[in-house]
LOTORRO-402970 format. One record per residue: residue number from 1; chain; x, y, z of N, C-alpha, C, CB in turn. Coordinates in steps of 0.1 Angstrom, whole numbers, plus 5000, padded with zeros to 4 digits. Glycine has a CB too. Layout:
% residues N
NUM|A|X|Y|Z|X|Y|Z|X|Y|Z|X|Y|Z
...
***
This chain:
% residues 108
1|A|3349|1321|5191|3342|1327|5179|3356|1329|5170|3332|1343|5185
2|A|3355|1327|5158|3371|1328|5149|3362|1338|5139|3380|1311|5139
3|A|3369|1347|5135|3369|1352|5121|3351|1347|5114|3385|1342|5112
4|A|3360|1334|5104|3352|1329|5099|3339|1327|5099|3356|1324|5100
5|A|3333|1327|5117|3322|1321|5118|3319|1339|5123|3321|1306|5128
6|A|3322|1343|5126|3317|1358|5125|3314|1366|5114|3327|1366|5131
7|A|3318|1363|5103|3309|1367|5088|3302|1353|5088|3321|1371|5070
8|A|3301|1338|5088|3291|1336|5087|3280|1341|5091|3292|1328|5089
9|A|3275|1342|5105|3268|1348|5114|3262|1359|5104|3277|1353|5127
10|A|3266|1370|5103|3266|1384|5094|3262|1384|5082|3277|1389|5092
11|A|3269|1373|5071|3264|1369|5059|3249|1364|5059|3272|1359|5054
12|A|3245|1356|5066|3236|1348|5072|3225|1353|5078|3240|1342|5080
13|A|3228|1368|5079|3215|1371|5083|3215|1380|5098|3206|1357|5083
14|A|3223|1377|5109|3226|1381|5117|3227|1397|5118|3234|1373|5119
15|A|3225|1402|5129|3219|1414|5131|3230|1419|5142|3203|1412|5135
16|A|3235|1429|5142|3246|1439|5157|3236|1437|5167|3251|1460|5155
17|A|3225|1439|5171|3218|1435|5178|3216|1426|5190|3213|1435|5173
18|A|3220|1415|5177|3213|1400|5183|3229|1398|5188|3204|1385|5170
19|A|3238|1398|5177|3253|1399|5180|3250|1404|5195|3263|1409|5169
20|A|3250|1414|5195|3257|1420|5210|3247|1415|5219|3257|1438|5213
21|A|3239|1411|5223|3228|1404|5229|3239|1393|5232|3213|1400|5218
22|A|3237|1382|5222|3246|1367|5222|3259|1370|5234|3254|1363|5204
23|A|3266|1379|5230|3279|1383|5236|3282|1391|5246|3286|1387|5229
24|A|3267|1397|5254|3267|1401|5264|3278|1414|5263|3268|1391|5272
25|A|3276|1420|5250|3284|1441|5250|3272|1446|5250|3294|1451|5234
26|A|3273|1458|5250|3265|1469|5253|3266|1478|5240|3270|1475|5265
27|A|3257|1480|5230|3253|1477|5218|3251|1494|5218|3240|1465|5216
28|A|3254|1504|5231|3252|1515|5233|3266|1526|5232|3246|1513|5244
29|A|3269|1510|5232|3288|1513|5239|3289|1525|5222|3305|1489|5239
30|A|3300|1537|5225|3304|1541|5212|3311|1532|5201|3312|1549|5215
31|A|3318|1525|5205|3327|1516|5196|3327|1500|5199|3341|1522|5199
32|A|3325|1488|5192|3328|1477|5196|3340|1467|5187|3315|1473|5196
33|A|3350|1469|5197|3360|1461|5186|3365|1450|5184|3369|1465|5186
34|A|3373|1444|5177|3375|1432|5176|3391|1429|5178|3370|1429|5164
35|A|3388|1424|5186|3405|1416|5189|3406|1398|5185|3409|1418|5211
36|A|3420|1396|5184|3425|1382|5174|3431|1382|5190|3437|1383|5154
37|A|3436|1368|5197|3442|1361|5206|3459|1363|5197|3433|1343|5207
38|A|3468|1366|5203|3482|1370|5199|3490|1358|5205|3487|1386|5207
39|A|3497|1353|5195|3500|1358|5182|3491|1351|5174|3513|1355|5177
40|A|3486|1361|5162|3478|1363|5150|3481|1352|5142|3481|1376|5144
41|A|3465|1349|5141|3463|1340|5131|3451|1338|5127|3467|1328|5133
42|A|3448|1335|5113|3432|1339|5108|3425|1329|5116|3428|1336|5090
43|A|3429|1313|5121|3420|1306|5126|3418|1308|5144|3424|1293|5121
44|A|3424|1324|5150|3425|1322|5160|3415|1324|5167|3433|1326|5163
45|A|3408|1322|5183|3392|1332|5182|3396|1346|5191|3376|1323|5192
46|A|3383|1347|5183|3383|1364|5187|3377|1370|5203|3373|1371|5175
47|A|3378|1380|5202|3372|1385|5210|3366|1396|5210|3378|1384|5216
48|A|3357|1401|5223|3350|1419|5218|3351|1429|5226|3333|1419|5216
49|A|3352|1445|5226|3352|1450|5240|3355|1459|5237|3358|1445|5251
50|A|3343|1463|5239|3337|1478|5243|3351|1488|5243|3329|1477|5261
51|A|3350|1499|5236|3361|1509|5233|3361|1518|5245|3357|1518|5219
52|A|3349|1519|5258|3357|1522|5270|3362|1515|5280|3352|1528|5276
53|A|3359|1503|5278|3372|1492|5283|3382|1490|5275|3368|1477|5286
54|A|3388|1495|5262|3401|1490|5263|3417|1505|5260|3401|1477|5250
55|A|3400|1512|5261|3408|1530|5253|3413|1532|5244|3417|1538|5258
56|A|3411|1519|5236|3411|1522|5219|3424|1517|5216|3410|1539|5213
57|A|3430|1508|5229|3446|1501|5223|3442|1496|5215|3454|1490|5231
58|A|3454|1493|5205|3461|1481|5200|3463|1468|5208|3474|1485|5196
59|A|3465|1470|5214|3469|1454|5222|3462|1457|5240|3493|1450|5222
60|A|3459|1449|5241|3445|1446|5254|3452|1433|5258|3424|1442|5246
61|A|3453|1432|5271|3449|1417|5279|3441|1417|5285|3458|1410|5287
62|A|3431|1404|5286|3423|1407|5292|3424|1389|5300|3412|1415|5284
63|A|3424|1388|5313|3427|1376|5318|3437|1366|5314|3418|1370|5318
64|A|3451|1370|5315|3466|1370|5313|3462|1366|5296|3476|1357|5325
65|A|3454|1370|5288|3456|1364|5275|3458|1380|5265|3441|1352|5270
66|A|3467|1379|5261|3469|1393|5249|3463|1391|5238|3485|1396|5242
67|A|3456|1401|5228|3449|1402|5222|3453|1419|5215|3436|1397|5229
68|A|3455|1416|5197|3450|1426|5189|3442|1428|5182|3454|1429|5185
69|A|3441|1448|5185|3429|1452|5180|3428|1448|5160|3430|1469|5185
70|A|3418|1444|5162|3418|1440|5142|3410|1451|5134|3407|1421|5137
71|A|3404|1453|5140|3393|1470|5138|3384|1468|5145|3386|1475|5123
72|A|3374|1477|5141|3360|1481|5151|3348|1472|5143|3355|1501|5151
73|A|3338|1471|5145|3324|1466|5145|3320|1478|5132|3314|1468|5162
74|A|3326|1489|5130|3319|1495|5122|3326|1491|5107|3320|1510|5126
75|A|3339|1488|5109|3343|1484|5098|3341|1471|5095|3354|1487|5097
76|A|3340|1465|5103|3334|1458|5100|3320|1447|5095|3338|1459|5104
77|A|3316|1456|5098|3299|1456|5093|3297|1465|5079|3288|1463|5107
78|A|3304|1474|5078|3305|1480|5062|3315|1470|5052|3315|1498|5063
79|A|3321|1460|5058|3327|1455|5047|3315|1444|5043|3342|1449|5050
80|A|3312|1439|5058|3300|1429|5050|3289|1436|5044|3293|1418|5060
81|A|3283|1441|5045|3274|1453|5032|3280|1452|5020|3275|1471|5035
82|A|3293|1456|5021|3299|1459|5006|3298|1444|5001|3318|1465|5005
83|A|3305|1435|5013|3304|1419|5002|3291|1413|5000|3313|1405|5008
84|A|3283|1420|5004|3262|1409|5002|3260|1418|4988|3240|1417|5021
85|A|3269|1435|4985|3260|1440|4972|3262|1427|4963|3267|1455|4963
86|A|3252|1430|4948|3255|1423|4937|3269|1423|4932|3247|1427|4928
87|A|3275|1435|4931|3291|1433|4929|3300|1421|4931|3298|1442|4938
88|A|3304|1420|4948|3310|1412|4957|3307|1401|4960|3309|1416|4966
89|A|3288|1394|4955|3285|1389|4963|3289|1374|4961|3274|1393|4966
90|A|3296|1377|4948|3302|1362|4946|3318|1356|4954|3304|1361|4930
91|A|3324|1368|4961|3329|1365|4969|3327|1359|4984|3334|1373|4968
92|A|3331|1347|4987|3326|1334|4995|3332|1343|5007|3333|1314|4990
93|A|3324|1330|5022|3330|1340|5034|3345|1339|5037|3323|1337|5048
94|A|3351|1319|5030|3370|1321|5031|3374|1332|5026|3379|1310|5022
95|A|3371|1335|5016|3377|1350|5006|3375|1364|5013|3367|1352|4990
96|A|3361|1361|5018|3361|1378|5026|3374|1374|5036|3343|1384|5037
97|A|3366|1365|5052|3379|1366|5063|3392|1367|5062|3381|1358|5069
98|A|3401|1357|5045|3409|1363|5040|3416|1378|5041|3407|1361|5032
99|A|3405|1386|5032|3410|1398|5027|3413|1405|5040|3399|1405|5017
100|A|3399|1403|5048|3397|1413|5061|3413|1406|5070|3376|1409|5071
101|A|3419|1396|5073|3425|1391|5084|3435|1401|5078|3428|1374|5085
102|A|3438|1400|5065|3450|1407|5055|3453|1421|5054|3446|1404|5042
103|A|3442|1427|5054|3440|1442|5055|3446|1442|5075|3418|1449|5049
104|A|3440|1441|5084|3444|1443|5091|3456|1439|5105|3437|1445|5091
105|A|3466|1427|5095|3479|1428|5102|3485|1434|5092|3487|1415|5106
106|A|3486|1437|5082|3490|1446|5069|3492|1463|5067|3479|1444|5060
107|A|3476|1462|5070|3473|1476|5061|3470|1487|5079|3452|1473|5045
108|A|3463|1482|5085|3454|1489|5096|3464|1496|5102|3446|1480|5106
***
């Protein structure tokens, strides 16, 4: 799944619980982090890891693939909620993906 697909899932009404179930994640985890394959590109695949597994690292390697921590799921869900409010509803999923990606690689 790529960032745009993740945004599509949640803006189309998908729930956190459903997502965790589909991705075989423990929703009771302290936090689930969203990682992207390195080298970073907005179209790269994402992976999701419980913080208990990554130790809160910015960089993480799994099965020989290097990943960069974009942000945690709480931040992502807050961004989805803000994008869905009446002021920001005109923001397209593609625009939101670009904003989130730029935030993660430049400001986080």
